[in-house]
Backbone as XML, in Angstrom:
<?xml version="1.0"?>
<chain id="A" units="angstrom">
  <residue number="1" name="MET">
    <atom name="N" x="-7.485" y="-41.654" z="-11.195"/>
    <atom name="CA" x="-7.423" y="-41.736" z="-9.759"/>
    <atom name="C" x="-7.834" y="-40.470" z="-9.525"/>
  </residue>
  <residue number="2" name="ALA">
    <atom name="N" x="-8.932" y="-40.241" z="-8.531"/>
    <atom name="CA" x="-9.387" y="-38.910" z="-7.818"/>
    <atom name="C" x="-8.422" y="-38.615" z="-6.870"/>
  </residue>
  <residue number="3" name="THR">
    <atom name="N" x="-8.377" y="-37.187" z="-6.617"/>
    <atom name="CA" x="-7.535" y="-36.742" z="-5.449"/>
    <atom name="C" x="-8.331" y="-35.919" z="-4.704"/>
  </residue>
  <residue number="4" name="ASP">
    <atom name="N" x="-8.342" y="-36.338" z="-3.571"/>
    <atom name="CA" x="-9.236" y="-35.411" z="-2.272"/>
    <atom name="C" x="-8.387" y="-34.371" z="-1.940"/>
  </residue>
  <residue number="5" name="TYR">
    <atom name="N" x="-8.680" y="-32.847" z="-2.636"/>
    <atom name="CA" x="-7.720" y="-31.731" z="-2.105"/>
    <atom name="C" x="-8.451" y="-31.344" z="-0.737"/>
  </residue>
  <residue number="6" name="ASP">
    <atom name="N" x="-9.079" y="-31.741" z="-0.243"/>
    <atom name="CA" x="-9.657" y="-31.099" z="1.106"/>
    <atom name="C" x="-8.979" y="-31.972" z="2.215"/>
  </residue>
  <residue number="7" name="ALA">
    <atom name="N" x="-8.411" y="-33.087" z="1.941"/>
    <atom name="CA" x="-7.822" y="-33.984" z="2.944"/>
    <atom name="C" x="-6.520" y="-33.258" z="3.359"/>
  </residue>
  <residue number="8" name="PRO">
    <atom name="N" x="-6.168" y="-33.168" z="4.591"/>
    <atom name="CA" x="-4.936" y="-32.728" z="5.048"/>
    <atom name="C" x="-3.662" y="-33.443" z="4.554"/>
  </residue>
  <residue number="9" name="ARG">
    <atom name="N" x="-2.747" y="-32.764" z="4.316"/>
    <atom name="CA" x="-1.635" y="-33.153" z="3.963"/>
    <atom name="C" x="-0.509" y="-33.856" z="4.725"/>
  </residue>
  <residue number="10" name="LYS">
    <atom name="N" x="0.436" y="-34.655" z="4.621"/>
    <atom name="CA" x="1.078" y="-35.256" z="5.560"/>
    <atom name="C" x="2.398" y="-35.342" z="4.826"/>
  </residue>
  <residue number="11" name="SER">
    <atom name="N" x="3.397" y="-34.800" z="5.560"/>
    <atom name="CA" x="4.607" y="-34.488" z="4.935"/>
    <atom name="C" x="5.732" y="-34.643" z="6.149"/>
  </residue>
  <residue number="12" name="GLU">
    <atom name="N" x="6.781" y="-34.620" z="5.967"/>
    <atom name="CA" x="7.636" y="-34.667" z="7.020"/>
    <atom name="C" x="8.104" y="-33.542" z="7.801"/>
  </residue>
  <residue number="13" name="ASP">
    <atom name="N" x="7.559" y="-32.488" z="7.300"/>
    <atom name="CA" x="7.582" y="-31.229" z="7.958"/>
    <atom name="C" x="6.690" y="-30.909" z="9.078"/>
  </residue>
  <residue number="14" name="ASP">
    <atom name="N" x="5.477" y="-31.837" z="8.696"/>
    <atom name="CA" x="4.268" y="-31.634" z="9.698"/>
    <atom name="C" x="4.477" y="-32.226" z="11.109"/>
  </residue>
  <residue number="15" name="SER">
    <atom name="N" x="5.873" y="-32.949" z="11.303"/>
    <atom name="CA" x="6.083" y="-33.790" z="12.634"/>
    <atom name="C" x="7.209" y="-32.971" z="13.577"/>
  </residue>
  <residue number="16" name="GLU">
    <atom name="N" x="7.008" y="-31.647" z="12.742"/>
    <atom name="CA" x="8.027" y="-30.748" z="13.809"/>
    <atom name="C" x="7.164" y="-30.596" z="15.111"/>
  </residue>
  <residue number="17" name="SER">
    <atom name="N" x="7.809" y="-30.347" z="16.331"/>
    <atom name="CA" x="6.969" y="-29.729" z="17.496"/>
    <atom name="C" x="6.671" y="-28.569" z="17.747"/>
  </residue>
  <residue number="18" name="ILE">
    <atom name="N" x="5.627" y="-28.310" z="18.416"/>
    <atom name="CA" x="5.033" y="-27.011" z="18.757"/>
    <atom name="C" x="6.150" y="-26.342" z="19.334"/>
  </residue>
  <residue number="19" name="GLU">
    <atom name="N" x="7.251" y="-26.599" z="20.306"/>
    <atom name="CA" x="8.282" y="-26.100" z="20.861"/>
    <atom name="C" x="9.308" y="-25.514" z="19.535"/>
  </residue>
  <residue number="20" name="ALA">
    <atom name="N" x="9.589" y="-26.071" z="18.832"/>
    <atom name="CA" x="10.480" y="-25.870" z="17.750"/>
    <atom name="C" x="9.650" y="-24.612" z="16.896"/>
  </residue>
  <residue number="21" name="LEU">
    <atom name="N" x="8.502" y="-24.984" z="16.936"/>
    <atom name="CA" x="7.920" y="-23.863" z="16.037"/>
    <atom name="C" x="7.652" y="-22.106" z="16.816"/>
  </residue>
  <residue number="22" name="LYS">
    <atom name="N" x="7.593" y="-22.317" z="18.062"/>
    <atom name="CA" x="7.656" y="-21.447" z="19.090"/>
    <atom name="C" x="8.973" y="-20.935" z="19.073"/>
  </residue>
  <residue number="23" name="GLU">
    <atom name="N" x="10.008" y="-21.161" z="19.016"/>
    <atom name="CA" x="11.579" y="-20.763" z="18.864"/>
    <atom name="C" x="11.696" y="-20.187" z="17.461"/>
  </residue>
  <residue number="24" name="ARG">
    <atom name="N" x="11.049" y="-20.278" z="16.427"/>
    <atom name="CA" x="11.110" y="-20.050" z="15.542"/>
    <atom name="C" x="10.168" y="-18.348" z="14.946"/>
  </residue>
  <residue number="25" name="VAL">
    <atom name="N" x="9.059" y="-18.565" z="15.741"/>
    <atom name="CA" x="8.475" y="-17.231" z="15.654"/>
    <atom name="C" x="8.950" y="-16.553" z="16.967"/>
  </residue>
  <residue number="26" name="PRO">
    <atom name="N" x="9.129" y="-14.904" z="16.654"/>
    <atom name="CA" x="9.385" y="-14.166" z="18.023"/>
    <atom name="C" x="8.095" y="-13.937" z="18.602"/>
  </residue>
  <residue number="27" name="ASP">
    <atom name="N" x="8.489" y="-13.420" z="19.852"/>
    <atom name="CA" x="7.286" y="-13.274" z="20.855"/>
    <atom name="C" x="6.974" y="-11.831" z="20.820"/>
  </residue>
  <residue number="28" name="LYS">
    <atom name="N" x="5.488" y="-12.006" z="20.687"/>
    <atom name="CA" x="5.394" y="-10.526" z="20.178"/>
    <atom name="C" x="4.835" y="-10.070" z="21.640"/>
  </residue>
  <residue number="29" name="LEU">
    <atom name="N" x="4.222" y="-10.487" z="22.770"/>
    <atom name="CA" x="4.477" y="-9.867" z="23.838"/>
    <atom name="C" x="5.389" y="-9.737" z="25.045"/>
  </residue>
  <residue number="30" name="SER">
    <atom name="N" x="6.511" y="-9.901" z="24.193"/>
    <atom name="CA" x="7.799" y="-10.226" z="25.219"/>
    <atom name="C" x="7.737" y="-8.575" z="25.260"/>
  </residue>
  <residue number="31" name="GLY">
    <atom name="N" x="7.368" y="-7.422" z="24.794"/>
    <atom name="CA" x="7.668" y="-5.977" z="24.694"/>
    <atom name="C" x="8.706" y="-5.656" z="24.218"/>
  </residue>
  <residue number="32" name="THR">
    <atom name="N" x="9.738" y="-6.350" z="23.499"/>
    <atom name="CA" x="10.712" y="-5.937" z="22.967"/>
    <atom name="C" x="10.385" y="-5.332" z="21.626"/>
  </residue>
  <residue number="33" name="THR">
    <atom name="N" x="11.217" y="-4.493" z="21.379"/>
    <atom name="CA" x="11.349" y="-3.869" z="19.839"/>
    <atom name="C" x="11.907" y="-4.379" z="18.621"/>
  </residue>
  <residue number="34" name="GLY">
    <atom name="N" x="11.610" y="-4.227" z="17.541"/>
    <atom name="CA" x="12.386" y="-4.861" z="16.402"/>
    <atom name="C" x="13.521" y="-3.769" z="16.247"/>
  </residue>
  <residue number="35" name="ASP">
    <atom name="N" x="14.415" y="-4.142" z="15.365"/>
    <atom name="CA" x="15.494" y="-3.038" z="15.039"/>
    <atom name="C" x="15.278" y="-1.921" z="14.184"/>
  </residue>
  <residue number="36" name="GLU">
    <atom name="N" x="14.220" y="-2.021" z="13.459"/>
    <atom name="CA" x="13.825" y="-0.683" z="12.943"/>
    <atom name="C" x="13.085" y="0.283" z="13.795"/>
  </residue>
  <residue number="37" name="ASP">
    <atom name="N" x="12.748" y="-0.142" z="14.899"/>
    <atom name="CA" x="11.872" y="0.660" z="15.759"/>
    <atom name="C" x="12.705" y="1.337" z="17.070"/>
  </residue>
  <residue number="38" name="SER">
    <atom name="N" x="14.421" y="0.758" z="17.120"/>
    <atom name="CA" x="14.898" y="1.214" z="18.041"/>
    <atom name="C" x="15.690" y="2.027" z="17.325"/>
  </residue>
  <residue number="39" name="ASP">
    <atom name="N" x="16.016" y="1.922" z="16.049"/>
    <atom name="CA" x="17.083" y="3.014" z="15.147"/>
    <atom name="C" x="16.150" y="4.528" z="15.056"/>
  </residue>
  <residue number="40" name="ASN">
    <atom name="N" x="14.876" y="4.362" z="14.975"/>
    <atom name="CA" x="14.069" y="5.804" z="14.867"/>
    <atom name="C" x="12.757" y="5.518" z="15.849"/>
  </residue>
  <residue number="41" name="PRO">
    <atom name="N" x="13.016" y="5.678" z="17.327"/>
    <atom name="CA" x="11.802" y="5.915" z="18.063"/>
    <atom name="C" x="10.944" y="6.421" z="17.798"/>
  </residue>
  <residue number="42" name="SER">
    <atom name="N" x="11.072" y="7.612" z="17.037"/>
    <atom name="CA" x="9.928" y="8.832" z="16.723"/>
    <atom name="C" x="8.947" y="8.440" z="15.437"/>
  </residue>
  <residue number="43" name="SER">
    <atom name="N" x="9.295" y="7.700" z="14.903"/>
    <atom name="CA" x="8.653" y="6.970" z="13.609"/>
    <atom name="C" x="6.943" y="6.681" z="14.019"/>
  </residue>
  <residue number="44" name="PHE">
    <atom name="N" x="6.796" y="6.306" z="15.090"/>
    <atom name="CA" x="5.383" y="6.047" z="15.467"/>
    <atom name="C" x="4.593" y="7.274" z="15.556"/>
  </residue>
  <residue number="45" name="ASP">
    <atom name="N" x="3.819" y="7.786" z="15.112"/>
    <atom name="CA" x="2.535" y="8.646" z="15.103"/>
    <atom name="C" x="1.470" y="8.363" z="15.576"/>
  </residue>
  <residue number="46" name="LEU">
    <atom name="N" x="0.755" y="8.980" z="16.352"/>
    <atom name="CA" x="-0.601" y="8.658" z="17.070"/>
    <atom name="C" x="-1.650" y="9.243" z="15.975"/>
  </residue>
  <residue number="47" name="PRO">
    <atom name="N" x="-2.677" y="8.589" z="15.520"/>
    <atom name="CA" x="-3.720" y="9.051" z="14.948"/>
    <atom name="C" x="-4.316" y="10.283" z="15.451"/>
  </residue>
  <residue number="48" name="GLY">
    <atom name="N" x="-4.352" y="11.026" z="14.534"/>
    <atom name="CA" x="-5.032" y="12.800" z="15.123"/>
    <atom name="C" x="-3.988" y="13.486" z="15.923"/>
  </residue>
  <residue number="49" name="ALA">
    <atom name="N" x="-2.704" y="13.507" z="15.669"/>
    <atom name="CA" x="-1.780" y="13.756" z="16.250"/>
    <atom name="C" x="-1.650" y="15.504" z="15.242"/>
  </residue>
  <residue number="50" name="ASP">
    <atom name="N" x="-1.293" y="16.228" z="16.392"/>
    <atom name="CA" x="-1.194" y="17.688" z="16.306"/>
    <atom name="C" x="0.197" y="17.812" z="14.968"/>
  </residue>
  <residue number="51" name="LEU">
    <atom name="N" x="-0.196" y="18.202" z="13.840"/>
    <atom name="CA" x="1.145" y="18.346" z="13.004"/>
    <atom name="C" x="1.149" y="19.812" z="12.319"/>
  </residue>
  <residue number="52" name="SER">
    <atom name="N" x="1.038" y="20.833" z="13.257"/>
    <atom name="CA" x="0.863" y="22.127" z="12.960"/>
    <atom name="C" x="1.971" y="22.687" z="12.568"/>
  </residue>
  <residue number="53" name="ASP">
    <atom name="N" x="2.833" y="22.290" z="13.735"/>
    <atom name="CA" x="4.205" y="22.780" z="13.461"/>
    <atom name="C" x="5.160" y="22.156" z="12.759"/>
  </residue>
  <residue number="54" name="LEU">
    <atom name="N" x="4.761" y="21.167" z="11.803"/>
    <atom name="CA" x="5.714" y="20.565" z="10.899"/>
    <atom name="C" x="5.442" y="21.336" z="9.412"/>
  </residue>
  <residue number="55" name="GLU">
    <atom name="N" x="6.768" y="21.360" z="8.641"/>
    <atom name="CA" x="6.687" y="22.256" z="7.427"/>
    <atom name="C" x="7.149" y="20.953" z="6.470"/>
  </residue>
  <residue number="56" name="LEU">
    <atom name="N" x="6.575" y="21.401" z="5.197"/>
    <atom name="CA" x="6.792" y="20.245" z="4.162"/>
    <atom name="C" x="7.137" y="21.147" z="2.857"/>
  </residue>
  <residue number="57" name="ASP">
    <atom name="N" x="8.327" y="20.392" z="2.051"/>
    <atom name="CA" x="8.740" y="20.929" z="1.172"/>
    <atom name="C" x="8.214" y="20.385" z="-0.061"/>
  </residue>
  <residue number="58" name="VAL">
    <atom name="N" x="7.219" y="20.798" z="-1.048"/>
    <atom name="CA" x="6.764" y="20.012" z="-1.910"/>
    <atom name="C" x="7.141" y="21.078" z="-3.260"/>
  </residue>
  <residue number="59" name="VAL">
    <atom name="N" x="7.479" y="20.179" z="-4.242"/>
    <atom name="CA" x="7.318" y="21.131" z="-5.377"/>
    <atom name="C" x="6.366" y="20.609" z="-6.542"/>
  </residue>
  <residue number="60" name="VAL">
    <atom name="N" x="6.206" y="21.708" z="-7.051"/>
    <atom name="CA" x="4.673" y="21.312" z="-7.648"/>
    <atom name="C" x="5.087" y="21.642" z="-9.158"/>
  </residue>
  <residue number="61" name="LEU">
    <atom name="N" x="5.176" y="20.774" z="-10.064"/>
    <atom name="CA" x="5.213" y="21.138" z="-11.468"/>
    <atom name="C" x="4.265" y="21.281" z="-11.962"/>
  </residue>
  <residue number="62" name="PRO">
    <atom name="N" x="4.114" y="22.133" z="-13.062"/>
    <atom name="CA" x="3.100" y="22.457" z="-14.157"/>
    <atom name="C" x="2.511" y="21.414" z="-15.029"/>
  </residue>
  <residue number="63" name="ALA">
    <atom name="N" x="1.482" y="21.445" z="-15.547"/>
    <atom name="CA" x="1.094" y="20.529" z="-16.544"/>
    <atom name="C" x="2.150" y="20.329" z="-17.754"/>
  </residue>
  <residue number="64" name="GLN">
    <atom name="N" x="2.645" y="19.109" z="-17.684"/>
    <atom name="CA" x="3.303" y="19.244" z="-19.288"/>
    <atom name="C" x="2.450" y="19.012" z="-20.700"/>
  </residue>
  <residue number="65" name="GLN">
    <atom name="N" x="3.063" y="18.996" z="-21.688"/>
    <atom name="CA" x="2.731" y="19.201" z="-22.837"/>
    <atom name="C" x="1.776" y="17.859" z="-23.462"/>
  </residue>
  <residue number="66" name="ASP">
    <atom name="N" x="2.091" y="16.734" z="-22.757"/>
    <atom name="CA" x="1.766" y="15.700" z="-22.941"/>
    <atom name="C" x="0.681" y="15.027" z="-21.886"/>
  </residue>
  <residue number="67" name="GLU">
    <atom name="N" x="-0.121" y="15.998" z="-21.053"/>
    <atom name="CA" x="-0.420" y="15.501" z="-20.073"/>
    <atom name="C" x="-1.959" y="16.482" z="-20.044"/>
  </residue>
  <residue number="68" name="PHE">
    <atom name="N" x="-3.210" y="16.045" z="-19.352"/>
    <atom name="CA" x="-4.390" y="16.897" z="-19.418"/>
    <atom name="C" x="-4.968" y="16.636" z="-18.163"/>
  </residue>
  <residue number="69" name="THR">
    <atom name="N" x="-6.009" y="17.407" z="-17.391"/>
    <atom name="CA" x="-6.512" y="17.463" z="-16.253"/>
    <atom name="C" x="-8.118" y="16.937" z="-16.573"/>
  </residue>
  <residue number="70" name="CYS">
    <atom name="N" x="-8.290" y="15.813" z="-15.846"/>
    <atom name="CA" x="-9.943" y="15.257" z="-16.202"/>
    <atom name="C" x="-10.807" y="16.022" z="-15.637"/>
  </residue>
  <residue number="71" name="MET">
    <atom name="N" x="-11.646" y="16.412" z="-16.022"/>
    <atom name="CA" x="-12.718" y="17.427" z="-15.661"/>
    <atom name="C" x="-13.595" y="16.870" z="-14.882"/>
  </residue>
  <residue number="72" name="SER">
    <atom name="N" x="-13.519" y="15.294" z="-14.950"/>
    <atom name="CA" x="-14.858" y="14.532" z="-14.068"/>
    <atom name="C" x="-14.040" y="14.156" z="-12.809"/>
  </residue>
  <residue number="73" name="CYS">
    <atom name="N" x="-12.684" y="13.745" z="-12.745"/>
    <atom name="CA" x="-11.777" y="13.321" z="-11.375"/>
    <atom name="C" x="-10.813" y="13.968" z="-11.359"/>
  </residue>
  <residue number="74" name="PHE">
    <atom name="N" x="-10.568" y="15.022" z="-11.975"/>
    <atom name="CA" x="-9.646" y="16.474" z="-11.619"/>
    <atom name="C" x="-8.185" y="15.633" z="-11.489"/>
  </residue>
  <residue number="75" name="LEU">
    <atom name="N" x="-7.836" y="14.552" z="-11.603"/>
    <atom name="CA" x="-6.248" y="14.288" z="-11.604"/>
    <atom name="C" x="-5.996" y="14.561" z="-13.213"/>
  </residue>
  <residue number="76" name="VAL">
    <atom name="N" x="-4.674" y="14.675" z="-13.257"/>
    <atom name="CA" x="-3.654" y="15.045" z="-14.213"/>
    <atom name="C" x="-3.170" y="13.638" z="-14.691"/>
  </residue>
  <residue number="77" name="LYS">
    <atom name="N" x="-3.567" y="13.483" z="-15.651"/>
    <atom name="CA" x="-3.400" y="12.273" z="-16.719"/>
    <atom name="C" x="-2.509" y="12.134" z="-17.831"/>
  </residue>
  <residue number="78" name="HIS">
    <atom name="N" x="-1.667" y="11.019" z="-18.323"/>
    <atom name="CA" x="-1.411" y="11.260" z="-19.800"/>
    <atom name="C" x="-1.891" y="10.985" z="-20.862"/>
  </residue>
  <residue number="79" name="ARG">
    <atom name="N" x="-1.788" y="11.993" z="-21.952"/>
    <atom name="CA" x="-2.923" y="12.005" z="-23.180"/>
    <atom name="C" x="-3.027" y="10.329" z="-23.578"/>
  </residue>
  <residue number="80" name="SER">
    <atom name="N" x="-2.648" y="9.615" z="-23.211"/>
    <atom name="CA" x="-2.824" y="8.325" z="-23.854"/>
    <atom name="C" x="-4.348" y="7.758" z="-23.017"/>
  </residue>
  <residue number="81" name="GLN">
    <atom name="N" x="-4.489" y="8.632" z="-21.711"/>
    <atom name="CA" x="-5.500" y="8.152" z="-20.987"/>
    <atom name="C" x="-6.911" y="8.826" z="-21.496"/>
  </residue>
  <residue number="82" name="LEU">
    <atom name="N" x="-6.719" y="9.558" z="-22.492"/>
    <atom name="CA" x="-8.023" y="10.517" z="-23.127"/>
    <atom name="C" x="-8.863" y="9.902" z="-23.587"/>
  </residue>
  <residue number="83" name="ASP">
    <atom name="N" x="-10.246" y="9.932" z="-23.161"/>
    <atom name="CA" x="-11.382" y="9.218" z="-23.657"/>
    <atom name="C" x="-11.960" y="10.175" z="-24.761"/>
  </residue>
  <residue number="84" name="HIS">
    <atom name="N" x="-12.403" y="11.264" z="-24.406"/>
    <atom name="CA" x="-12.987" y="12.392" z="-25.498"/>
    <atom name="C" x="-13.085" y="13.715" z="-24.737"/>
  </residue>
  <residue number="85" name="GLU">
    <atom name="N" x="-13.138" y="14.413" z="-25.443"/>
    <atom name="CA" x="-13.512" y="16.121" z="-25.187"/>
    <atom name="C" x="-14.926" y="16.233" z="-24.996"/>
  </residue>
  <residue number="86" name="GLY">
    <atom name="N" x="-15.295" y="16.379" z="-23.626"/>
    <atom name="CA" x="-16.467" y="16.642" z="-23.340"/>
    <atom name="C" x="-17.242" y="18.388" z="-23.456"/>
  </residue>
  <residue number="87" name="ALA">
    <atom name="N" x="-18.025" y="18.700" z="-23.139"/>
    <atom name="CA" x="-18.645" y="19.754" z="-23.223"/>
    <atom name="C" x="-17.975" y="20.794" z="-21.980"/>
  </residue>
  <residue number="88" name="ASP">
    <atom name="N" x="-17.327" y="20.008" z="-20.979"/>
    <atom name="CA" x="-16.828" y="20.903" z="-19.783"/>
    <atom name="C" x="-15.429" y="20.555" z="-20.010"/>
  </residue>
  <residue number="89" name="GLY">
    <atom name="N" x="-14.861" y="19.989" z="-21.028"/>
    <atom name="CA" x="-13.396" y="19.500" z="-21.223"/>
    <atom name="C" x="-12.925" y="18.155" z="-21.248"/>
  </residue>
  <residue number="90" name="PRO">
    <atom name="N" x="-11.540" y="17.697" z="-21.479"/>
    <atom name="CA" x="-11.412" y="16.158" z="-21.507"/>
    <atom name="C" x="-11.777" y="15.651" z="-20.354"/>
  </residue>
  <residue number="91" name="ILE">
    <atom name="N" x="-12.144" y="14.111" z="-20.845"/>
    <atom name="CA" x="-12.596" y="13.046" z="-19.938"/>
    <atom name="C" x="-11.703" y="12.256" z="-19.899"/>
  </residue>
  <residue number="92" name="CYS">
    <atom name="N" x="-10.981" y="11.301" z="-19.033"/>
    <atom name="CA" x="-10.461" y="10.056" z="-19.033"/>
    <atom name="C" x="-10.818" y="9.038" z="-19.149"/>
  </residue>
  <residue number="93" name="LYS">
    <atom name="N" x="-10.257" y="7.796" z="-19.664"/>
    <atom name="CA" x="-10.901" y="6.700" z="-19.818"/>
    <atom name="C" x="-11.746" y="5.823" z="-18.513"/>
  </residue>
  <residue number="94" name="GLU">
    <atom name="N" x="-11.022" y="6.067" z="-17.460"/>
    <atom name="CA" x="-11.683" y="5.641" z="-16.306"/>
    <atom name="C" x="-13.137" y="6.368" z="-15.984"/>
  </residue>
  <residue number="95" name="CYS">
    <atom name="N" x="-13.181" y="7.446" z="-16.243"/>
    <atom name="CA" x="-14.532" y="8.364" z="-15.882"/>
    <atom name="C" x="-15.341" y="7.723" z="-16.927"/>
  </residue>
  <residue number="96" name="ALA">
    <atom name="N" x="-15.011" y="7.873" z="-18.050"/>
    <atom name="CA" x="-15.870" y="7.572" z="-19.482"/>
    <atom name="C" x="-16.508" y="6.167" z="-19.121"/>
  </residue>
  <residue number="97" name="ALA">
    <atom name="N" x="-15.907" y="5.188" z="-18.592"/>
    <atom name="CA" x="-16.294" y="3.959" z="-18.678"/>
    <atom name="C" x="-17.535" y="3.705" z="-17.758"/>
  </residue>
</chain>
């Protein structure tokens, strides 16, 4: 027997009213914010915001003995990603493909 997969499926869940569905979905136009937004209202940044007064603490580690820097993409990769040593230096498998 062939099955028509494009035909709409009928089940008991399809009989739920539109009002019941509206009750389960939060109203996005109500203007209320979620719990995560009320805890940290400053978490929303506009694109192009001035961040020049912000200080970042970044720890930079030197290259490890089992790592190399690809001379094509300039990413630090593990030695298992080494494809070959080119004239300019090591090349990773992604750049060699």
